[in-house]
N, C-alpha and C positions, 0 to 999 in steps of 0.2 A: 269752587267748582263742586258740583254734586254728582254723585253717581246714581243713575236711574236704571233699575233692572228692566231689560228688554225681553229676553228669552234664554232658553238653553241653546247652545251652539248646534246641538243635534236637531233642533227644531227648524233650522234654516239650511235646506238642502243646496247642494252645488247647483249653480245656474239659476237660483231663485232669488226673488226679492220679497221683502215684507215690510209693511208700514207699521209704525209704532206711535203711540200717544204717551210718551214718557211722563209728562206732567199731569195727565188726566184732564186735558182741556176739551176733550170730546171729539177731536179729529186727529188723524195721524199728522204729526209734524216733522217726523224724520222717517227715513227708510234705510234698510240695510240690504246689501246684495252680497251673495257669496259667489265669487268667481275665482277659479283655479285655486281653491282652498283658502283664499283670503277674504276677509270681510271688509266692505267699503260702505260707509255710512254718510248720508247727506241730508240736509234740510230738505223737506218736501215742499219746495218752492222753486219755480222756474225763474232763472235770472232775467228772462225777457219780460215777464209780467210780475215781478216782485213776489207776491204771495199766492200766485196761482198753483194749486196742487198739481203734481205731476201725473198721478194715476187717473185713469178714466173709470176705474172701479177698484175695490179693495185689493191691494197688493199687485196691481197691474202696472208695474213700472218698466218692464222690459219689452223689447221687440219680440216677435215670434221665435227667433232663433236664440234668444237670450244672450245676445252679443252687444247690445246697446241699451241704455236707458232712454226712454222716449217720453217727451211731454205730450200729454193727451190734448192740451189746449191748441197747439199749433204744429205738432209733429217734429219738433227739434230733437236731435239725437245727441247723446252724450256718451263719452267713453266711460265704461264702468270703473276703471282703475284710477282715473284722474278727475272725472266729473266735467271735463272740458267739452263744450259743444262742438261737435264735428260737422253738423249739418243743420241748417235752419236759420231763423232770423237773429239768433243770439250767438252766431258763429264766433268762436274764440272766447266767449264768456264761460263761466264755470258754475256748477252747483256748489253750494256752501258745504264743505266737509264737516262732519260731526265726529269728534274723537270717541273712540270706544275703549273700554277696559274689559279685559277677560279675567275671570276669577275661577278658581277651582270649585267644583270639578269641571263645570261646563257652562258657566254663566256669562252672559254678554250684558254689559252696561254701557249706556250712553253717558259721556262726561259732559255735563251742561253747566253753563253759568247759572248761579242761583239768582232767582228773580224775587 
C-alpha cells in the first residue's frame, strides 16, 4: 500500500467535498467529504455505471444542503458516512471507500494499492 498526499486537513472545510487525482492520472479518481468533523473518502465512480464520475463539475459531489452525495449522471443519493445509496437506481449498493491516513501536523493521505 502506498500513501498519496491529498491536502492539508484545514483545506477541507466542514460540509464540503473535494476531488483528488492522487496518482496524477489527469482526472479526479477519489473524493473526500468532511461531515461532523470526520473525513470520508470514496472512489469517484458510481456503482450503478462502474466508472461514471460522480461530480457534474469540479468538487460538486454534494446536494445543495450538503447532506448527501449525489451522482450527477442519474441523481442517485448516497449517505456521506457509509456511502450506501439511499435513493436511485443503485439503491442498497455503495460507493467504494478509500482508506485515509492522517499525519502531523495536518496532512491527509489516501492509502492506495500500488499499481
